[in-house]
N, C-alpha and C positions, 0 to 999 in steps of 0.2 A: 563642508569643504573647509580645509584648513587654510587660513589666510594669515599673513604675517606682514607687519609694517616694518620697513627698513629705514635706517638712517634717520632716527628721530633725534635731531640735534636742536640746540637752542638757537635764538635769533642771532648769536654771534658767530655762528658757523662752527661751533665746537672749540673755538680758541679764544683765549682772553687777550691775545695780542693783536692790536689793531693793524700793525704792519703786516703780520702773518696773514690776516684776513684779506688785506688789500691785495697781497701777492697771490694768495690762494684763489680768491674769487674776485677778480677785477671788476665785475659787474655788480657785485653785492654792495648795497648801501646800507646805512644804518636802519635797523628794523627788520632785516632778514629778507628783503625783496630786491630783485634785480632791477637795476636802473638801465632800461633798454633805450637806446637812442637810435631813431631811424632817420632816414633822409627825407621823409615826407614832412608835411606841415602839421601832421597829427600830433597831439600832445604826448609828451613822454609818459609811459605808464609803468606801474610796478609789475614785475614778472616773477612768478614763483621760482625759487631756486630748486635745483634738483633734489636737495635733501629735505625740503619741506614736506611735511607728512601728507597733506592733501593738496594736490595740484590745483583743484578747482577753487580753493578757499580764497586765494588772492583775487581771482576774477570778480568775486562778489563783494570784495572790498571796494571796487571801483564802479561796479555796475549794479544798479537796483534790480534790473530784470535781465533774464536770460534771452539773448538773441543768438541765433545759430551763426550768422556771419561774424559778429564780434567775438564770439567764443572760439570760432575756428581761427580767426586772426590771432587771438590770444595764445592758442596752442602753438601756432607757428612761431610766435615770438618766444614762447617758453623753450621750444626746441632750439631756436637760434641762440638763446641765452645760455644753453647747456650744450656746447658744440661737440663734446665727445659722444660719439654714436656707437652703438652696437647693432649690427645688422640683424634684424628680425623680420621674418616673412610670415604673413597670415596665409596658411594653406587652405583653410576651409572655415566657414562661418554659417551657423544655423541660428536663426532668430525667430522665436514664436512665443505666443501666449499660452499658458496652461491654466486650466480651471474654467469656471462658469460664473456668471453673475457679475457683480460690480467689484469683486475682490479676486484678483488673479495674480499669477507669477509671470514675470517677463523672463524667459529662458534664453540663455546664450550658450551655445556649444561652439568652441573654436579649437582648431588645430594650428600649430605654430612651429617654426623652426628658428633656431638661433645659431649663429656662427661665432663661436668663442674667439676665433682668430682676430676679430675686429676689436677685441678688448685689450687695452694696452698692457694691463697687468692682471691676468685672470686668477692669480694666487689669492685665495680667501674671498673671491667675489661671491656675492649672492644677488639673485635677480628676482624681481617681481613684476607681474603684469597689472597695470592700472587700467581698469575698465570704467568708463564714464557713460552713463545712459542719460541723455538729454531728453527728459520726458516731454511729450507734447502738451499743449494746452488742454485742460480737462482731465489730466491724469496727475495723481500725486503719490508721493511715498511718505509713509508715517515714520518720522525719526524715532518715536518711542518704540515702534515695532523693531526697528533695526537695532536699537540698544538692547532690547530683550533678546534678539537673536545673537548678539555678541556675547551677552552673558551666558547664553546656553551653549556657546562654542560653535555655532553654525558659521559665524563670520568672526574673523580676527579683527579686521578694521573695515568700516564702512561708515559713510556719512551722507547726509542729505543737505543740499544747499538750495537756496532760492526761497520760494513761497512754501512755507511749511504750515500754514494755517489750514487745519483739517476741516473746518466747518464751512468754508466759503464755496459758493456755487461756481461753475466754470466761468461765467461771464464777469465775475468780480475778482477772480484770482489771476495770478501770473504763474509762469512756468517754474519748474524745479529740476534738479538733477541729482543723480545718485552716483557716488564714486566708491568702488571697492577695490581692494588690493589682493591679488592672488599670487601665492608663492609659486615660483618656478622650482620643481622638485629636482630636476636633473643637475648634476654637478658639471659646472662649466670649466672647471679646472682640468678636465681631461684633454681639452684642446680640440675635441672633435665636434663636428656639427651634429646637433641633436634636435629632435622634435618632441613636442608634447601636446597634450589636449586638456582643456579646461571646460567645465560646465558650471554655470552660475544661474541661480533662480532668484530673482529679485521681486518681493511682494510689492505690488502696485494696486492702486484703487482709483475708481472713477468718481469724478465730481458730478453734481447734478448739472446736466447740460441745458442749454437754452431751448425754448420751443422751436420746432421746425415744421416742415411740410410733410415728411414721410414717416414720422414717429421714431426716427433713429438719428443719432449723431455719430458720423463715422470719423474715427481718429487714426491717424497714420503715425507709426513709430519709425524713426530714422535708424541708421546703422550706428552702433556704439563707437566711441572713441577708444582706441587701444594703444597704450604706451608701454614701453619696456624700460624699467629703471634697474640698473645694476650698480653695486657698490660694495664697499667693505663696511660692515656694520660697526658703528661707533667711530668711524673715521671723520677727519675734518673735511670741509667742503673743498673739493678741487676737481679739476677735469679728469685727474687720474683716478680718483676715489669714487666719483659718482658720475654716471652717464644716463642720459634719458633720450630715448628715440621712439619714433612712431612705428607701429606694427602695420605694415602695408601689404596690399596684395589680396588674395582670397577671391571669393566669388563676387559676381556682379551684385551691387546692393539691391538691384531690383528683384533678384532672386530671393532675397531675404526680407522683402517688404512685409511688415506686420501691421494689421489693421484691427480695430475694435469698434464694433457697432454697439453703441450704448443707447438704450431706450430713452426716448425724450418725448415731451408733450407735443401734440399737434396743434399748430397755431390756429387752424380753422375751428377747432373745438374748444379753444380757450374761453370764449364768451359763454358757451353753454356750461362748461365746467364751473366757471366763476358764478353764474347765476344759480346753478344747483347747489353749490357750496354755500352761497349766501342764504338761500331759502332754507337749507338744512340747519344752518347755524341759528337762524331766526326762529325756526320751529322749535329747536332744542332749547333755546333761551326761553321761549314762551311756555313750554311744558315745565321747565324748572320753576318759573314763577308761579304757575298755577298750582303745582304740587306743594310749593312752599306755603302758599296762602292757605290751601286746604289743611295742611298740617298745623299751621298756626291756629286756624279756626278750631280744629278738633282739640288741640291742646288747651285753648282758652275755655271751652265748655267743660273739659275734664276738671280744670282747676276750680271752676265755679261750683260744680256739683260736690267736690270734696270740701 
């Protein structure tokens, strides 16, 4: 699938003039992050501007771990910080796992519609869908694998955020997420409402789960976050040149529930397995010692005879 990154600008919003940046992006502070102020007692946080390449990146600058509630609040603040909206509707969504074993693909098929009339200036506009998969605990994505897929041309832009340690078991690791950008092929300059469809398969892997009672660890996947970003490529940051909106609607999330049953150790058998493993290791060590002593004895007699 051909993906494209839009609006890759520097931290100054594509302008060297500080006054222009102030007028263009009133919420943008030094460093390229939005300074969002709310009416609650919660601390002010940095919000990713519309033109930032990866929306999820700013979240992990402030949070060490992924939590669903805090990320959902973050997305709400991102949308509020980028008020220009394009109306996009999710018509259908199918979410499922493909493959067998501990290495599978998380497949997402979605149909959507966009109304160009809601774009203030459709001339020269390009749009992309941003799909964010918040992986549950016990599942991880390999960033090196995604880099390889980008080099092969499978993805144009994709990134993994959060815990990217590939060796940790489930109970020692934290959650991660994958963000991919999908190009909207239709030409919005026609001014007509149009629909499209996208299919994405993300490689995911299971970590070693903790021991349980039934021999399996059941993991549930949530519905992906879907955003639509439109703008003029290479333009400065402004509400006229870059808009970000949520793609809402579609089927009931319960209809797209995805689960993965991962084989796990049975707690009641842990003692037996440990005892057998210890006995096997002890026997193996004893055999190695006996064979070594016999070989050294035979070698000593050989040298005396010679």
